[in-house]
C-alpha positions in Angstrom: -31.8 -29.6 -19.0 -29.8 -32.6 -20.1 -29.6 -33.5 -23.8 -31.1 -30.2 -24.9 -29.6 -28.6 -28.0 -28.0 -25.3 -27.5 -27.9 -22.6 -30.2 -24.3 -21.6 -31.2 -22.9 -24.8 -29.7 -24.9 -27.6 -31.4 -26.6 -25.6 -34.1 -27.0 -22.0 -35.4 -29.7 -20.1 -37.2 -29.2 -20.0 -40.9 -29.4 -16.2 -41.2 -27.0 -15.7 -38.3 -24.5 -18.1 -39.8 -24.7 -16.5 -43.2 -24.1 -13.1 -41.7 -21.1 -14.4 -39.7 -19.8 -16.0 -42.9 -20.0 -12.5 -44.4 -22.5 -13.3 -47.2 -24.0 -9.9 -46.7 -23.4 -6.8 -44.5 -26.4 -7.2 -42.3 -28.3 -10.1 -40.8 -31.5 -8.6 -42.2 -30.2 -8.9 -45.8 -29.2 -12.6 -45.1 -32.7 -13.3 -43.7 -34.4 -11.6 -46.7 -32.3 -13.6 -49.1 -33.4 -16.9 -47.5 -37.0 -15.8 -47.4 -36.9 -15.0 -51.2 -36.2 -18.7 -51.8 -33.6 -20.6 -53.7 -31.8 -21.8 -50.6 -31.4 -25.5 -50.1 -30.1 -27.2 -47.0 -28.9 -30.7 -47.6 -30.8 -30.6 -50.9 -34.1 -29.7 -49.2 -35.6 -26.2 -50.1 -35.9 -23.8 -47.2 -37.3 -20.3 -46.9 -36.8 -20.2 -43.1 -34.1 -17.8 -41.8 -34.4 -19.7 -38.4 -33.6 -23.1 -40.0 -31.1 -25.0 -37.8 -27.6 -25.3 -39.4 -25.0 -27.8 -38.2 -21.4 -28.5 -39.2 -21.3 -30.9 -42.2 -24.6 -29.4 -43.7 -24.4 -28.4 -47.3 -25.9 -25.1 -48.5 -26.8 -24.5 -52.1 -28.0 -21.0 -53.0 -28.1 -18.4 -55.8 -25.8 -15.4 -55.3 -25.3 -12.9 -58.1 -24.9 -14.7 -61.4 -23.9 -18.0 -59.9 -25.1 -20.8 -57.7 -22.8 -21.4 -54.7 -22.4 -24.7 -52.8 -20.9 -24.5 -49.3 -20.3 -27.2 -46.7 -20.6 -25.8 -43.2 -17.2 -26.4 -41.5 -17.9 -24.7 -38.2 -20.5 -22.6 -36.3 -19.6 -19.0 -35.8 -18.6 -17.6 -32.4 -18.8 -14.1 -33.8 -18.8 -12.1 -37.0 -15.1 -11.7 -37.5 -12.9 -10.5 -40.3 -13.1 -12.1 -43.8 -10.2 -14.4 -43.1 -12.0 -15.8 -40.1 -15.4 -16.0 -42.0 -13.8 -18.2 -44.7 -13.0 -20.8 -42.0 -16.7 -21.4 -41.5 -17.3 -23.1 -44.8 -15.7 -25.2 -47.5 -16.6 -23.8 -51.0 -17.7 -26.7 -53.1 -19.0 -24.5 -55.9 -16.3 -25.5 -58.4 -16.7 -29.2 -57.6 -20.4 -29.0 -58.2 -19.9 -27.4 -61.6 -17.8 -30.2 -62.9 
């Protein structure tokens, strides 16, 4: 099917990407966090764990006592170690504060 988008190549589910980025230990916890609300994708609110995420997208979300801002640098091929997970995003949190 020419021109069709393919998951994990052109886009990735938000909950899957968050799990691969090691936001939480399980994908279910990532999914529940999105469903609770407070997540924004490119400034638009979303409560959909299946929301399509692409490189360059900006996520804003509450985590603990702070609001984090991450730019998606890459889609995940797998859930690797923390060093690999940190290559999936650029943390803009400090820039957003100031």
